[in-house]
C-alpha positions in Angstrom: 93.7 138.9 35.4 91.6 136.4 37.3 88.8 137.4 40.0 91.2 135.9 42.6 94.3 137.4 42.0 92.7 140.5 41.1 91.5 140.2 45.0 95.2 139.7 46.3 96.0 142.5 44.0 93.8 145.2 45.8 94.0 143.7 49.3 98.0 144.4 48.6 97.3 147.8 47.4 95.0 148.9 50.1 97.7 147.4 52.4 100.4 150.0 51.0 98.3 152.9 50.8 97.5 152.3 54.5 101.2 152.4 55.2 101.7 155.3 53.3 98.5 157.2 55.2 100.5 156.0 58.4 103.7 157.6 57.3 101.5 160.8 56.5 99.8 161.4 59.6 103.0 160.5 61.6 105.3 163.3 59.3 102.2 166.0 60.5 102.1 164.8 63.8 106.0 165.1 64.2 106.5 168.4 62.1 103.3 170.9 62.9 102.6 174.5 61.3 104.6 177.1 62.5 103.5 180.9 62.7 106.2 183.2 63.3 105.3 186.7 65.6 107.0 189.9 66.8 107.5 190.9 69.8 108.6 194.4 71.3 110.5 194.1 74.3 112.1 197.3 76.5 112.6 199.0 72.5 114.0 196.1 71.3 112.7 193.1 68.3 112.5 189.9 69.2 111.0 187.0 66.6 109.0 184.1 68.1 107.8 180.7 66.2 104.6 179.4 67.6 103.0 175.8 66.9 101.1 173.4 68.4 102.1 170.3 70.2 100.1 167.7 72.1 97.0 170.2 71.9 99.0 173.2 74.1 99.8 176.1 71.9 103.9 176.7 72.3 105.9 179.9 71.5 110.1 179.4 71.7 112.4 182.0 70.7 114.0 182.1 67.0 116.0 184.9 66.7 116.4 189.1 67.2 117.6 190.7 64.4 116.1 191.2 61.4 118.6 189.4 58.9 118.2 185.9 60.9 114.4 186.3 60.9 114.6 186.5 57.1 116.7 183.2 56.8 114.4 181.6 59.3 111.2 182.3 57.8 112.2 181.0 54.4 112.9 177.7 56.2 109.7 178.1 58.1 107.9 178.7 55.0 109.6 176.1 53.3 108.5 173.5 55.6 105.0 175.1 55.7 104.9 174.6 51.9 105.9 170.2 52.5 102.9 170.4 55.1 100.3 171.5 52.8 101.5 169.5 50.0 101.7 166.5 52.5 97.8 167.2 53.6 96.8 167.3 50.0 98.4 163.6 49.3 96.6 162.5 52.7 93.8 163.6 51.3 94.0 161.7 47.9 95.4 158.5 50.2 92.4 158.3 51.8 90.1 158.5 48.9 92.4 155.7 47.5 91.9 153.7 49.6 88.3 154.5 50.1 87.6 153.4 46.2 90.2 150.7 46.4 87.9 149.2 49.1 85.3 149.4 47.3 86.5 147.6 44.2 87.7 144.7 46.7 84.0 144.4 48.0 82.5 144.5 44.4 85.5 141.1 43.7 84.4 139.1 46.8 80.6 139.7 46.1 81.5 138.6 42.3 83.9 135.5 43.7 81.7 134.3 46.1 78.7 134.4 42.7 81.2 132.5 40.5 
């Protein structure tokens, strides 16, 4: 592989990684982490979900009975787990972009010297 084709390849890889990075960041913004809490009001137990949106803490009613709570908490835990995996991938993607940019810089410097 010649230096020139290597430079083209590295630029393309950086572009692909940046597109993935934007998709991951959009997903994390669109699907915030959710926590669940319960409140006892007039002897009744109510479950609420809490999350951050646009810098504000938002609480929404989730359910009232225990069976629905267990069903919903499984969905929330799965969504939060997926979010954590994407956050790890996001960090790996940022590191890959940084490494590719460094390789591109070296390749361009070598190409100028040829």
